C-alpha positions in Angstrom: 64.2 23.2 -19.6 64.7 19.6 -20.7 67.3 19.1 -18.0 65.0 20.5 -15.3 62.4 17.9 -16.1 64.7 15.0 -15.6 65.4 15.5 -11.9 61.9 14.8 -10.5 61.4 11.8 -12.7 64.7 10.3 -11.6 63.9 10.9 -7.9 60.5 9.3 -8.3 62.0 6.3 -9.9 64.4 5.8 -7.0 61.9 6.4 -4.2 61.6 3.4 -1.9 58.0 2.4 -2.2 58.4 0.1 0.8 59.2 3.0 3.1 55.8 3.8 4.7 57.2 6.3 7.2 56.1 9.4 5.0 52.5 8.0 4.9 52.3 7.2 8.6 50.5 9.4 11.0 53.2 10.6 13.4 56.0 10.0 10.9 58.8 7.9 12.1 57.4 7.7 15.7 54.1 6.6 14.4 55.7 4.0 12.2 57.8 2.7 15.2 54.6 2.6 17.4 52.9 0.6 14.7 55.8 -1.9 14.7 55.8 -2.2 18.5 52.1 -2.8 18.6 52.5 -5.5 15.9 55.3 -7.3 17.8 53.5 -6.9 21.1 50.6 -8.9 19.7 52.8 -12.0 20.3 51.6 -12.0 23.9 48.0 -12.7 22.8 48.3 -16.5 22.2 50.1 -16.8 25.5 47.3 -15.0 27.4 44.7 -16.9 25.5 46.1 -20.5 25.8 47.5 -20.2 29.3 45.2 -17.6 31.0 42.1 -17.4 28.8 39.7 -18.8 31.3 40.7 -16.4 34.1 40.7 -13.4 31.8 37.3 -14.1 30.2 35.6 -15.0 33.4 37.0 -11.9 35.1 35.6 -9.5 32.5 32.4 -11.0 31.3 31.9 -14.3 32.9 32.3 -16.0 29.5 34.3 -18.9 28.3 37.5 -18.0 26.3 36.0 -18.5 22.8 33.0 -16.4 23.7 35.3 -13.7 24.9 37.3 -13.8 21.7 34.1 -13.5 19.7 33.1 -10.4 21.6 36.5 -8.9 20.9 36.2 -9.7 17.2 32.8 -8.1 17.0 34.2 -5.1 18.8 37.0 -4.7 16.3 34.4 -4.9 13.5 32.2 -2.2 15.0 35.1 0.1 15.7 36.3 -0.2 12.1 32.9 0.5 10.7 32.6 3.6 12.7 36.2 4.7 11.8 35.6 4.2 8.1 32.3 6.1 8.3 34.0 9.0 9.9 37.1 8.7 7.7 39.8 9.2 10.2 43.1 7.6 11.0 44.9 7.4 14.4 48.6 7.6 15.4 50.5 4.9 13.7 48.1 4.3 10.9 48.7 5.4 7.3 47.0 8.2 5.5 45.4 6.0 2.9 43.7 3.9 5.6 41.2 6.6 6.1 39.3 5.2 3.1 40.0 1.5 3.3 40.0 -1.2 5.9 43.0 -0.8 8.2 45.8 -3.2 8.9 45.0 -2.8 12.6 41.6 -4.3 12.0 42.8 -7.1 9.7 45.4 -8.1 12.2 43.1 -8.0 15.3 40.2 -9.6 13.6 42.1 -12.5 11.9 44.0 -13.2 15.2 40.5 -13.7 16.7 39.6 -16.1 13.9 42.8 -18.1 14.5 42.1 -18.4 18.2 38.5 -19.5 17.4 39.1 -22.1 14.7 42.7 -23.4 15.0 42.8 -27.1 15.7 43.3 -27.7 19.4 46.3 -29.9 19.9 49.6 -30.0 21.8 50.5 -28.2 25.0 47.6 -26.1 26.2 45.9 -26.7 22.8 48.3 -24.1 21.3 50.3 -26.2 18.8 48.8 -24.4 15.8 47.4 -21.2 17.0 50.6 -20.0 18.8 53.0 -20.4 15.8 50.4 -19.0 13.4 50.1 -15.8 15.3 53.9 -15.6 15.9 54.4 -15.8 12.2 52.3 -12.7 11.7 53.6 -10.7 14.7 57.3 -11.3 14.1 57.9 -12.2 10.4 55.7 -9.4 8.9 57.6 -6.5 10.6 60.9 -8.2 10.0 60.3 -8.5 6.2 58.8 -5.0 6.1 61.9 -3.4 7.8 64.3 -5.3 5.5 62.4 -3.9 2.5 62.4 -0.4 4.0 66.2 -0.8 4.3 66.3 -1.7 0.6 67.4 -5.3 1.0 67.1 -7.4 -2.1 64.0 -9.4 -2.5 66.0 -12.6 -2.5 67.5 -11.9 0.9 64.1 -10.7 2.3 62.6 -14.0 1.3 65.4 -16.1 2.7 65.5 -14.3 6.0 61.7 -14.4 6.3 61.5 -18.1 5.5 64.3 -18.9 7.9 62.6 -16.9 10.7 59.2 -18.6 10.1 60.9 -22.0 10.0 62.6 -21.4 13.3 59.3 -20.4 14.9 57.6 -23.6 13.8 60.5 -25.8 14.7 60.7 -24.3 18.2 57.0 -24.7 18.6 57.5 -28.4 17.8 59.8 -28.8 20.7 57.9 -26.7 23.2 54.3 -27.1 22.1 54.2 -30.4 20.3 53.5 -28.8 16.9 53.9 -31.4 14.1 57.4 -30.9 12.7 56.9 -32.1 9.1 54.6 -29.2 8.2 57.2 -26.6 9.3 58.9 -26.2 5.9 55.5 -25.8 4.1 54.0 -23.4 6.6 57.2 -21.3 6.6 56.9 -21.0 2.8 53.2 -20.1 3.0 53.9 -17.4 5.6 56.4 -15.7 3.4 54.3 -16.1 0.2 51.3 -14.7 2.0 53.1 -11.5 3.0 54.2 -10.7 -0.6 51.0 -9.7 -2.5 50.1 -6.0 -2.4 46.3 -5.9 -2.5 44.0 -2.9 -1.7 41.0 -4.9 -0.5 42.8 -7.1 2.1 46.0 -6.5 4.1 48.9 -8.9 4.5 48.0 -9.0 8.2 45.1 -11.0 7.1 46.6 -13.1 4.4 49.6 -14.1 6.6 47.1 -15.8 9.0 44.3 -16.9 6.7 46.4 -18.7 4.1 48.5 -20.7 6.5 45.4 -21.4 8.7 43.6 -22.7 5.7 46.5 -25.1 5.0 46.4 -26.3 8.7 42.7 -26.9 8.6 43.0 -28.9 5.4 45.8 -31.1 6.6 44.6 -31.5 10.2 42.4 -34.5 9.5 45.5 -36.4 8.4 47.5 -35.6 11.5 
């Protein structure tokens, strides 16, 4: 009997807690769909900064910031209804039926970034564009590395390098200030690390670097 009790405990210990596929609605397909949506959000800053006026005027005859505000309130309303009904959709995780979802945190905080990021550089995108790219690319990258059981050290190094490349490239293409790149890259990685039940890393990976940008912007 003693030997039979050891097996489950051993398997529980060795279970990869960063593998969210078992908890995803739709299993592996749902998980991959979630990742594709996450990465696909990188088109949002391009649409906003380069085509925001045409899009907002076409749909509601609003200016771009008004249009983003409408989208943000829509995300909020949908999430309230979803939580009241207690359901999850394809790609979400089971536990999100009783807590604010990552989809909401990602969409809502992207709206905040577009609304309040300092307007500078090419098409006023010098800060908003790299902030959103940091979320849409670095978060799934680090998540998949953890799911593959990479060491924490390597996950941090690769995540930091990826975030740094994003901000350096944005310096050359969007006139983003170069000297803040090493600091922002570190904040992006650090913001992804905490595991909190009341706020998702989709929010922290935008709000924490955005706060740093807002604090330092008066000196730029």
